[in-house]
TORLUM-921733 format. One line per 3 residues: for each residue x, y, z negated of C-alpha. Coordinates in steps of 0.02 Angstrom, whole numbers. Each point is the difference from the previous one (the first is absolute). Layout:
<pts>
X/Y/Z  ...
</pts>
This chain:
<pts>
681/8854/3611  -21/151/-31  216/28/-24
1/-57/160  -125/105/112  108/130/-80
139/-53/58  -44/-44/150  -70/199/18
166/65/-60  77/-117/174  -112/90/81
56/187/-37  165/-35/11  -44/-81/190
-106/187/31  170/59/-106  94/-85/156
-114/56/159  10/183/-54  191/10/-15
12/-74/160  -56/125/95  163/123/-75
94/-130/63  -100/-30/199  32/191/-1
205/3/-65  -9/-180/116  -105/78/164
130/155/13  160/-103/-16  -24/-133/138
-160/21/73  -200/-24/-39  21/-181/103
159/-27/-48  -42/4/-206  -170/-84/54
104/-160/93  132/-23/-116  -107/14/-152
-129/-127/47  142/-105/33  52/12/-164
-150/-27/-59  -41/-137/98  198/-72/-61
-62/30/-202  -127/-110/18  31/-147/80
99/-53/-181  -151/82/-99  -124/-134/92
154/-123/-19  -24/27/-186  -197/-14/-27
37/-187/126  78/-66/-154  -63/77/-168
-196/25/78  -44/-25/178  -130/70/109
-173/-86/16  -20/68/180  200/-60/47
16/-43/172  -27/-204/-2  -21/-23/188
-21/70/174  -174/80/-17  56/65/-139
200/87/25  -99/63/187  -105/88/-113
111/61/-91  115/71/140  -168/67/86
-30/88/-171  199/99/-15  0/41/173
-167/109/-12  22/49/-169  194/56/49
-48/56/167  -133/138/-75  116/18/-156
133/51/154  -137/140/25  -52/50/-148
180/15/-56  63/89/132  -125/119/23
46/70/-194  195/13/25  -42/80/144
-99/142/-114  122/-4/-143  146/29/156
-90/146/68  -24/89/-171  -136/-46/-118
70/-15/-165  -18/-152/-74  -132/57/-151
-117/40/138  37/-141/98  -32/-118/-160
-190/60/-31  -15/14/189  21/-160/58
-109/-52/-184  -142/48/111  -10/-177/84
-83/-64/-170  -143/126/77  33/-83/192
-18/-159/-63  -185/-20/-62  -46/127/191
80/-135/75  -67/-135/-65  -198/74/58
44/-70/174  37/-218/-118  -175/56/-74
43/40/-157  -96/152/-61  61/153/-121
-67/34/-147  -13/216/-60  158/13/-84
85/-61/184  -89/139/78  43/148/-125
190/-24/-9  -6/-1/178  -73/184/-26
125/32/-143  138/-58/108  -38/115/146
2/145/-131  189/-71/-82  56/4/173
-54/152/62  77/75/-158  162/-110/27
28/7/169  -84/179/75  118/120/48
-88/192/34  -23/-61/186  -118/-126/-72
78/-146/94  109/-150/-60  156/6/11
73/-149/169  68/-91/-168  -114/-12/-101
-129/-60/137  147/-112/25  -13/-67/-172
-180/-18/7  -6/-115/128  134/-115/-80
-161/3/-132  -132/-44/109  124/-126/67
41/-76/-179  -180/-4/-29  -6/-121/144
139/-92/-64  -85/-28/-135  -154/-64/81
120/-125/102  61/-66/-167  -164/-10/-86
-37/-139/138  183/-101/12  3/7/-174
-131/-148/-85  59/-97/150  198/3/-22
147/14/-117  10/184/-61  205/21/-9
10/-117/139  -93/101/129  91/172/-94
162/-62/47  -76/-42/196  -73/184/8
198/80/-80  76/-72/157  -103/37/114
-11/166/-41  177/35/6  27/-67/149
-126/91/101  71/138/-97  169/-33/109
-76/16/143  -49/213/-3  154/19/-109
108/-64/136  -76/131/114  -37/150/-118
151/-17/-106  137/-117/80  -75/84/172
43/-162/99  183/26/24  172/-65/-70
30/175/-72  -180/23/-79  40/-168/-77
187/74/-87  -91/163/-60  -125/-110/-65
110/-96/-94  78/144/-89  -128/43/-124
-11/-180/-41  145/24/-92  -29/115/-134
-89/-35/-163  -113/144/29  -57/-116/138
-7/-181/-81  -76/68/-179  -168/34/76
9/-161/106  23/-113/-130  -113/82/-115
-157/-12/114  76/-170/61  36/-104/-152
-123/132/-130  -151/50/122  -16/-161/86
60/-137/-77  -2/25/-188  -150/104/7
-89/-107/104  0/-160/-129  -35/121/-134
-162/19/71  -42/-162/17  43/-69/-167
-81/173/-81  -163/-5/75  -8/-207/-50
-153/1/-123  -9/198/4  -202/66/75
45/62/178  -67/173/-31  100/33/-144
140/-59/89  -13/112/166  -1/150/-124
144/-44/-103  126/-11/198  -124/154/50
111/91/-123  142/-49/165  -35/203/29
19/83/-152  179/-72/-17  41/45/173
-62/171/-41  93/-8/-174  163/-80/98
1/134/144  22/137/-155  125/-80/-78
114/-64/124  -16/122/141  -57/120/-87
-170/41/118  -107/142/-77  -192/-14/20
-127/161/-59  -134/3/-71  -126/-17/134
124/-168/74  2/-86/-177  -201/66/-33
-17/-120/195  99/-130/-86  -119/-17/-150
-162/-3/109  98/-152/117  44/-118/-131
-160/57/-124  -101/-54/177  117/-181/21
-41/-41/-171  -204/47/26  24/-107/159
76/-175/-100  -165/15/-138  -106/-128/28
-191/86/10  -191/-83/18  -11/-89/204
171/50/36  80/-108/-136  -65/-171/57
21/42/203  176/67/-22  36/-124/-106
</pts>
């Protein structure tokens, strides 16, 4: 049992690593083909990758939530559409923030604020927060100030876009939380990726293909380069398909709080990847802000007192 927990913990560390490095892929891929095109293509690839995964799981160990009647299939489709729509909005905001200039490392930390926003939104669902959540929010605000504020005491527009993304990802988590006990998670994920990919085509057609034949011809050209396909394939195959499957396997048998804390390492890996791969630099002020935000994320996930019972 102990060795299984260690193995699953390592799988979640690998998941966090894949997602952290994905911020670099998103930055490069978005620059190459445009933010909406990148999201659309990688989501469609992610959905396609999960099809054989579903087939393999059904052969080895079928899920007890596998749809068996019309009502189950309807619930699965509705869940996939709802999750996919919110995922489209969240990933579009994140990709636009990266495209507008937010560094990969900073985007990783700002996005990680969804872990703090989830319990706040849960208040509307009659779930109260422990004192650690509120203290974590205060610490995170200080961290955000150090990380993002310039001498003009204002956020950059790209940073605000990534914060909107964090809010939308918090909503996404709550939507998944609603549907996941009712449907097969891998199937719902597959549907949500296809929905996200299809929805991304429409803004891509108008903003990046310029809704014209000439625009489409110009849009196709970057897709013939490795500089475009390497980040697209990484984000589609590894970030969407592989990492999601690893998360499902890794969380099995682990305490949810421990699992969440491990996966929050995604933000740390995003900074390291931005530093090593993109040569991004962060000063002492920005690093201190990252440290405070990460500390707030960890504090927010430690179950204490009444909050532990009500947020469980």
